[in-house]
N, C-alpha and C positions, 0 to 999 in steps of 0.2 A: 563552563565559564557562567561568571556572574555578569548580567546587566542590569544596570539601573537606570531606569528612564524618570527624568526630571521636569517638571514644569516647575519656572520660578515664579516669583511673584512678580506683578505688575505694576510697578510704579506705584501713583497714588491710588489706584482703584481699588476699591473695596470688596470684599467677598459678596457682596450681595451683587455685584455687577459680574461675576464669573461662573461659567457654570461647567459640567465636568469636562475633564481634558479628552474628551473623546478621540483624537488624534493618537493620544499616548495609548489609549486603552485599545485600539484597533492594531497598533504597533506589537502591544502587547500579546496580544490573543494570535495573532499572526506569526508570531515568532514562537510561541509555545506550540501551535500546531505544527509547526515545522521542525520540532523536537527538542527548541531551546527552553529547557523548562526553569532555568534560575533567572526569572525575570520579575522585578519588582518595578513599582512606581511610586514616587516621592512627591507630593503635593505642596509646594510651598506656604501655597494660601495657608495650608493647616499647621505651619510650625512657626513659633514665635521668632527664632532667630536662623541665623546661617547653620548653627552648631549640628542641630540635628538631622540638617541635610547631608551636611558633610559627614557625619557618624554613619549614615545610611549607606553612602556610598564609596566610604575609605576604602574597603576591600573590594570593589568592582574590577573586573577587567575592562568592561565597556561602559562609559557612562554617556548616555543620550540626552540632551537637551531639546525641549522644544521652546520655541522663543518668538514672540510677537515682538516687533520693535520696543515697546515699553518694556519688555521682560529682558531683552538683552544685557543691561547693567548687571544685572542680580546675577544672569546666567554667567557673565565673563568674571563676575566677582568669585563665583562658586566655582569656576572651571581655575582659577588662579590658585585656590587652595587645594584643589583635589590634582592638579595635573603633576604626574611624575612620570618615568620612562616606563613604569609598568599599566599605566592607563592609557587606554584612547579614550579621546575627548571626541565626540561625535556631536552635531548642532544640525536640526532641521527645525522645519516651520517655516512662517512667512518671511521672516528676517532672513535666514538662510539662504531662500529662495531668492530674494531679489537682493543680498548685499552679501554674497559669499565671502567676496573679497575683504571686505571690512573685518570679518570674522576670523580668516585666515592670516590678516597681516597683524591680528594682536598676536600672533604666538602662542595663544592658549586653546586653540580648537584646532584638531588634527583634520579634521575631516567635515564639509559641510554637505548636507543631504539636500540638493534642489528638487521642489516639487514632491510629488506623491512618495512616501517614504518605506511602504511595508515590504516591498520587493529589494529596493537598495540595501536597507539595513538587514534584512536577514541572508542576502548574500555577502555583505560585509562580514555578518558574525560567523557564516558558514566557513569563508574563507580563513578568517583568522583563527577559529576553532580545530580547522585543519593544518593550519600552517602554511595555506595556501596563498598566492599573491592576489592582492585585491584592487590593485591601481587601475585595472579595466573595467571595473564596474560602473554600468551606466547609473547617471542621475548623481554623482558625487564630483564634489570639488575639492583639490589638497593641494599643499605645496611640494614642488619638487626643487630644494635648494631656494633661490629667491623667485623662482618662477610659479606662478599659480596654474593649474591644469585644471580646465573644465571638461569632464567627460560627456558625451552626449546625453541626453534627457533620457530616463528610465522610460519603456512605454507603459501606457497607462493600463490599469487592471481593467479590462473590459467587462468581465462579469463581477460586478458588485456584492450581488448575493452571495459570489464563492467564498465572500470574506467572514470569517467567525466574528459575531457580535463583540462590541469592545468588552475587554477583562474588567468590567465595573467593580469586583471586588476589590481588586489592586488600587484602585485610588480613592477605594471607600465612599462607593455611591450613596451608602445610608447618610454620612455625615453631609454630603450635597443637598439631598432631600431634606435634613433637618434642617440647612440653612434657608432653603427655600419656604419651608412650611412657615417659619418666623416670618418671613418676609410676605408670603402670598395667601397663609392658609392652605396651601394644598399638598400634597405629595408629588410634584412635578418631577420629571427628569426631561433630559435633552436627548433627541436621536437626531443623528444625520442621514437622509435618506437620497442624498444625490452627491455627487460630486461636479465640480465644475460649472462657469456660468457664459452662456452665451453673449451676454450683454456687455456694453462697453462704456460703464460710466467711468470717467475719468478720477475718480475720488477712491476707486476700490481696486485693491491688490489681489483680491483672491486667485486672478488668474495665473498669478506667477506660482502658485501650489498647485493648483487645481487644473489648468490651463482654460480655456474657452470652448473645450468640448464638454457638453453637458452630459453627464453619465447617471443613470437611475438605478434604484433597487427596485424590485418588484414590489406592486400593492402587496403581495402574499408574504414577502420575506419581512416588510416594514410591521405588516400586522402579528406576523409571530414574533417578533421583538417587544413588541407592544405587550402581547399575551404575556411573555416571558417576564416582563419588565413589572405587570401586574402581580404575576404569583410570587416572584422571587423578593419583590422591596414593597408591594403594596401599593405600587405607583396609581395613582387616579388621574395624571395631567401628563400631557406629552407637550412639549415646546420643540419644534422642528428648527435645526439649527442650520438649515440650507439659507444660501443666499435667496434663494427664490422657490418656494416648495411646490408652486404652481404653474412650472414651464410647460408641464404637458398636460394638456385636459384630459387625455385618455386615461393618464394613470391616476389623475385626481378622480376622477368618476369610480374607477375601479378600486380605489383606496375607499372611498366613502360608501361605495355600495356595498364593501367586505365589512366593513365596521357596522354596517347596518343589519347584515344577512348573519353576523356571527354574535351580533347583540352585544357589542364589547361596549362596557359602562365605563367611558372615560371621557375627559372631556380634551381638548387641544387647541393649541394656534400655530398661525406660520406667518412667514413672509408672503406678500404677492405682489406681483407687479399689474397693474391694473389692464394692461393688454392681455394677460393671460386667463381672465378671469369672466365671467357671465354672471347673468342674474339666477339662470338655472343651477349653476357650479356653486353659487353661495347657497342656495337653499339646501343642497345636498350635504354642503360641509354642516350647516347646520344642524340637519337630521343626524349627521352623523356623529355628533359630538362637538365639533369646534364652537369654540366660546368667542374668540377674538381673530381679528385678522390684523397684519401689521402692514400698512401702506406706505412705501417709500414713495413721497412726491418730491422733496428738496426744495423745490421753488414754484411759487406760484407764477411766474415770469415764464412765458414761452422762449424768450430770446435766452435767459438763463439756463432754463432746460437744456436747450440745444449746446448751449457753450460746455456742459458737464457731460455730454452725450446721453442724457436719462432717455430719450426719444421716447416719451409718454405724450399722449393727448391729454391736454388738462381737461376738456370736456369728458372723457373718459374717465378720468379720475372722478370727477364730480361726481357721475354715474355710480362708479362703483362703494364709492361713500354712502351713496342714497338708496342702493340695492342691498348693501350689507345691513342698514339701519332697518330696512323693509323686512330681511331675513332674520332679524333678531340677533346680529352680530355685533359685539364691541368692536369699534373701529381706533385702531391707535394710529397716527400720522406721524411720520419722521420727516422733517424738514431741518433746512441748514441755513447759515449765514457765513459771509468771509468768502463767497464763491468768488474766483477771480472774474473782473468784469461785471460784476453784480453793483447796483448804486443803491442807494437810499429808497429810490422811487420803486426799485425791484423788489427790496425789503418790503415796503408796504403792498407791494402786489401780493406777495406771501401772505402777509397778515390777513388783507383780505379775502386771499381763499381759504384761511385756515375759518376765519370768520363764515363764510360761506358752505364750507363742507361742513361744520361743525364735530370734528373729532370727539371723540368719548375721552380719550387720551393722547398727549402727544407729546414729542422731542423736538426740542430746538437745540440741534449740535452746532459745533463751529466746525466749519470746512477745515479740515486736517490732512494733507498730503502726506501719508505715510509711505515709508519706502516702499517701490514697487509700482504704486499706481502711475497713471500716466502724468498727472499732475505734479505729483512729486519729480517726474523726470522735467517737467516744463521749469520749474522751480531751480534745478540744477541749470538747466540752459540759461536761465536768466540770471544767475549769479546767486542766488539764494544760498547762504552758506550752511547747508543742510547737513555737513559734516559735525558742525559744531552745535548741532541741536542734541538736548540729552531727553530723549524720546520718554525716559521714564517720567519726566516732570511734564510730559505733555497729556492735558484731558482735554477730551472732545467736548466738555461743558463748560472748562474754565478756562482754558489757555489759547489766546491768540497768537500765534507762531509769528504770523507776519502780516502786514497792513496789504492792500490791493492798490492798482492804480489809482482807483477811484475814491479808496476810503482809506484813513491811517488806522492802525491797529487800535486807537483809541476809541475812534466812531464806530469800530466794529462791536469792540466790546460794551460800547453804550446802547447800540442797537439790540445786541443779544439780551443783554441785563433787561432793556425795556421790554423785550417780547417775553422774555420769561416771568416777569413780573404781570404784565397783562393777562397772560393764559395760567397763572400760576395754579388753580384750580383744576387744570387739565394735564399739570406739568407732571411727566414720569420719565425717568431717565433710562 
């Protein structure tokens, strides 16, 4: 049985913003470990047009797409060209987890996999390979006549160390390293060290895939993958793809100490939450090779921070920026405009906070409620016509999808452009 896994292109987002499709790498390695050997991965990013993708998947038995909302348009276009009675079209990822009805009602997707995909996809492949019934598999949605059936969620994989490392050769890891080298002058790769996020930020939909139950790989398992990446691909930089790498101070200490103990000569960077970090950990991170941390603050207004359920203390955020600088770490700050309920005065509070903490680089994005996040659900309740949004044309740094109660779309665009111009020397997407 031939299985082709596809990551489509993401609208206007260019290659420099896209890292390896680790989810497809994990799906492939899991399938291969379970005995399904004929598995391949196609990265739409690397193909000039749809024809090469269609050719690679033309004789597949099962075609699996992963798709964020900006990728869905191309995924459906490809599915339309590929679909016939002999192929099963499966879609997973964030959009399938949050909007399975949308996909199934197109008539182009046979099965949507909601949430963590390894077990559900392997069970599906095994059932089809053996000619067995698959409709009771947990974690899938499908159509039965005009009705959509949502089976109960698949149980989460408790031991993430038990999953084989992503099948990086199948998605051409070397090519991603080459793209990164051109942009950053390092041989960087991305690693996912945990799944799930216990926090409740209204603009984030990762819980639709991973839930809010945080599961960790062990420090030993992470270092083992790093050493493999150094040996296999000559990696000299690790970027952690976790929503928050620093959820567990205990694991962070174990990881840092293990890198020092094994004398692993590699640099790394990660997302941190200011309430998960302290001064001593920042010094250990620096000692173990960390070069930069990415700090999500979003707003310098305590009121707005509560609206988006960021739930951080801005005084603590100020401390973390200062401690990181003293430890010798580069600090990247993440901030937003267009937050519901935000006023021009609140944006000025954010502006002043940026001036106070003096990040080394920063990003001002436009608050965008993608499908699955709480803010998206609120939009639907308020009557915003979300079904008419072409997410492939939405960019976090250019597109104002809708105004707010206190600011028009034009005013939001003006404020965003003003901040980007003011902090141009620090700007980095």
